[in-house]
C-alpha positions in Angstrom: -46.6 44.6 -10.3 -45.6 41.3 -8.8 -41.9 41.4 -9.5 -41.1 38.2 -7.6 -43.5 36.3 -9.9 -42.0 38.0 -12.9 -38.4 37.1 -11.8 -39.3 33.5 -11.2 -41.0 33.1 -14.7 -37.7 32.5 -16.4 -38.0 35.4 -18.8 -34.9 37.0 -17.4 -32.8 34.1 -18.1 -34.0 34.0 -21.7 -33.2 37.8 -21.9 -29.6 37.1 -20.8 -29.2 34.2 -23.3 -30.5 36.5 -26.1 -33.6 34.3 -26.8 -36.3 37.0 -26.7 -37.6 39.0 -29.6 -37.1 42.8 -29.9 -40.4 43.7 -28.2 -39.8 41.3 -25.3 -36.2 42.8 -24.9 -37.6 46.3 -24.8 -40.2 45.2 -22.2 -37.5 43.6 -19.9 -35.3 46.8 -20.3 -38.3 49.0 -19.4 -39.1 47.0 -16.2 -35.5 46.7 -15.2 -35.3 50.5 -15.3 -38.4 50.8 -13.1 -37.6 47.9 -10.6 -34.4 47.5 -8.8 -35.0 43.8 -7.9 -35.5 43.0 -11.6 -32.2 44.8 -12.5 -30.4 43.1 -9.8 -31.7 39.6 -10.8 -30.4 40.3 -14.4 -27.0 41.1 -13.1 -27.0 37.9 -10.9 -28.0 35.6 -13.8 -25.2 37.3 -16.0 -22.7 36.7 -13.2 -23.8 33.0 -12.8 -23.3 32.4 -16.5 -19.9 34.0 -16.4 -18.8 31.9 -13.4 -20.1 28.9 -15.2 -17.8 29.4 -18.1 -14.9 29.3 -15.8 -15.4 25.5 -15.7 -12.9 25.2 -18.6 -10.2 26.8 -16.5 -7.8 24.4 -14.6 -8.2 26.6 -11.5 -11.8 25.6 -11.0 -12.2 22.2 -9.5 -14.6 19.7 -10.7 -16.5 19.9 -7.3 -17.0 23.7 -7.7 -18.2 23.1 -11.3 -20.7 20.7 -10.3 -22.0 22.9 -7.5 -22.5 25.8 -9.9 -24.2 23.6 -12.4 -26.5 22.1 -9.8 -27.4 25.4 -8.5 -28.4 26.8 -11.8 -30.4 23.8 -12.8 -32.3 23.8 -9.6 -33.0 27.5 -9.7 -34.2 27.5 -13.3 -36.3 24.4 -13.7 -39.4 24.9 -15.9 -42.0 26.9 -14.1 -45.4 27.5 -15.7 -47.1 30.6 -14.5 -49.7 32.8 -16.2 -47.5 35.9 -16.9 -45.1 34.0 -19.2 -46.1 30.5 -20.3 -44.3 30.4 -23.7 -40.7 29.4 -23.0 -38.4 28.2 -20.2 -34.7 28.4 -19.8 -34.2 24.9 -18.5 -33.4 23.3 -21.8 -30.8 26.0 -22.5 -29.2 25.8 -19.2 -28.8 22.0 -19.5 -27.5 22.4 -23.1 -25.0 25.1 -22.0 -23.8 23.1 -19.0 -23.3 20.0 -21.2 -21.2 22.1 -23.7 -19.2 23.7 -21.1 -18.7 20.2 -19.5 -17.4 18.8 -22.8 -15.0 21.8 -23.2 -13.7 21.3 -19.7 -13.3 17.6 -20.2 -11.5 18.1 -23.6 -9.1 20.6 -21.9 -8.4 18.1 -19.0 -7.8 15.3 -21.5 -5.5 17.5 -23.5 -3.5 18.4 -20.3 -3.4 14.7 -19.3 -1.9 13.9 -22.8 0.7 16.6 -22.5 1.6 15.4 -18.9 1.9 11.8 -20.2 4.2 12.8 -23.2 6.4 14.9 -20.7 6.6 11.9 -18.3 7.6 9.5 -21.1 10.2 11.9 -22.4 11.7 12.3 -18.9 11.7 8.5 -18.5 13.5 8.0 -21.9 16.1 10.7 -20.9 16.6 9.2 -17.5 17.1 5.7 -19.1 19.6 7.2 -21.6 21.5 8.9 -18.9 21.6 5.7 -16.8 23.0 3.8 -20.0 25.6 6.5 -20.5 26.6 6.3 -16.8 26.9 2.6 -16.9 29.0 2.8 -20.0 31.2 5.5 -18.5 31.8 3.3 -15.4 32.6 0.3 -17.5 35.1 2.3 -19.5 36.7 3.9 -16.6 37.0 0.4 -14.9 38.6 -1.0 -18.0 41.0 2.0 -18.2 41.9 1.7 -14.5 42.7 -2.0 -15.0 44.7 -1.2 -18.1 46.7 1.4 -16.2 47.4 -1.1 -13.4 48.9 -3.4 -16.0 51.0 -0.7 -17.6 52.3 0.3 -14.3 53.0 -3.2 -13.0 56.8 -3.7 -12.7 56.3 -7.5 -13.1 55.0 -7.0 -16.7 57.3 -7.5 -19.6 56.7 -5.2 -22.6 56.9 -6.8 -26.1 57.0 -4.4 -29.0 55.2 -5.7 -32.1 56.7 -4.1 -35.3 54.8 -3.4 -38.6 55.1 -5.9 -41.3 54.9 -5.8 -45.1 51.2 -5.1 -45.3 51.4 -2.2 -42.9 55.0 -1.0 -42.3 54.0 1.9 -40.1 51.7 -0.2 -37.7 52.8 -1.1 -34.2 51.5 -2.5 -31.0 52.6 -3.4 -27.6 52.0 -6.6 -25.5 52.1 -6.5 -21.7 52.9 -10.1 -20.4 52.9 -10.9 -16.7 54.9 -14.2 -16.6 53.9 -14.9 -13.0 50.1 -15.1 -13.6 50.0 -15.3 -17.5 47.8 -12.2 -17.9 48.2 -10.6 -21.3 47.2 -7.0 -22.3 47.7 -5.5 -25.8 48.0 -1.8 -26.8 46.7 -1.5 -30.3 46.7 2.3 -30.5 49.4 2.1 -33.2 47.2 0.1 -35.6 45.1 1.8 -38.3 41.3 1.5 -37.9 40.1 -1.8 -39.4 38.0 -1.6 -42.6 34.4 -2.3 -42.3 33.7 -6.0 -41.9 37.1 -6.7 -40.5 38.6 -7.1 -37.0 42.0 -7.5 -35.6 42.9 -10.8 -34.0 45.7 -11.5 -31.6 47.8 -14.6 -31.8 50.2 -16.2 -29.2 53.0 -18.2 -31.1 55.2 -21.1 -30.4 58.1 -20.9 -32.9 59.4 -24.5 -33.1 57.3 -25.7 -34.7 55.2 -22.6 -35.6 52.0 -22.9 -33.7 49.6 -19.9 -33.6 46.8 -19.8 -30.9 44.2 -17.1 -30.9 44.0 -15.2 -27.6 41.4 -12.7 -28.6 39.5 -10.7 -31.3 39.4 -6.8 -31.2 36.2 -5.5 -32.8 36.8 -1.8 -32.2 40.4 -0.8 -31.5 39.4 2.6 -30.1 37.5 1.3 -27.2 39.0 1.0 -23.6 41.6 3.5 -24.6 42.9 1.0 -27.2 44.1 -1.3 -24.4 42.5 -4.8 -24.3 42.8 -7.8 -22.0 43.6 -11.1 -23.9 43.1 -14.7 -22.9 45.9 -16.0 -20.8 48.6 -18.2 -22.5 51.5 -20.0 -20.8 55.0 -19.7 -22.4 54.4 -17.7 -25.5 57.5 -17.1 -27.6 56.0 -14.4 -29.9 52.9 -12.4 -30.6 51.4 -11.4 -33.8 48.2 -9.4 -35.0 46.4 -10.1 -38.2 43.4 -8.6 -40.0 40.6 -11.1 -40.3 36.9 -11.2 -41.3 34.3 -10.2 -38.6 34.2 -13.0 -35.9 37.9 -13.8 -36.3 39.5 -16.9 -38.0 40.6 -20.4 -37.0 44.1 -19.8 -38.3 45.9 -16.5 -39.0 45.8 -15.0 -42.5 49.5 -14.4 -42.9 49.0 -12.1 -46.0 47.3 -9.8 -43.5 49.9 -9.9 -40.8 50.0 -6.4 -39.4 52.5 -6.7 -36.6 54.9 -9.2 -35.1 57.3 -9.3 -32.1 59.2 -11.9 -30.1 59.1 -12.3 -26.4 
């Protein structure tokens, strides 16, 4: 028997892919038992198909996949010889290669999407961290500045006592008479209701002339110590509760604290 011609006919590939009928399968098994080169060829085809399936694995590069695909396609092109003219494996090899390629492409696309999501999450986390760091540095700077004022021996401390609307409220004003800088400690004030803010006023007493030196939107920021606008020659300070954004003149019914210089 011309085993070389039999091997090159393509029937063994059809056998491996399960495309033969029962009689044809029995004939291939019989010849494989008789001829070692036929049995070896069957083993080689099975091994090639297994290796080709590894194209869906990320460990197999696209270059290796293409080399295996081309090798199989080149080897199993349609060959018409008298011994087996009925069928050829070429269409099935091309179809199998296309399916495996699509699976591999889908896997790579999925991995790309996962990597993109991971990178976006890391970017957002990094941005959030940077914002928190900037906020922390800003708060630390404000606290350091406030501490410097509190420790400044040139600053005069004016205590603001609670008034009728809030008898237990209190505040402190730190006034540097040399440079006119004013800081206020509002830790003794209750939290402002929603939609309300505290407004600090520098007062001239004769005649009574209030001047706004700042609005405090959240008394709990900066350690409750805030820098106000400078004001020359104040005679007293008061803090009122006002609508969000502040008022042009103090709402005396909402006077929380008051103290003379």
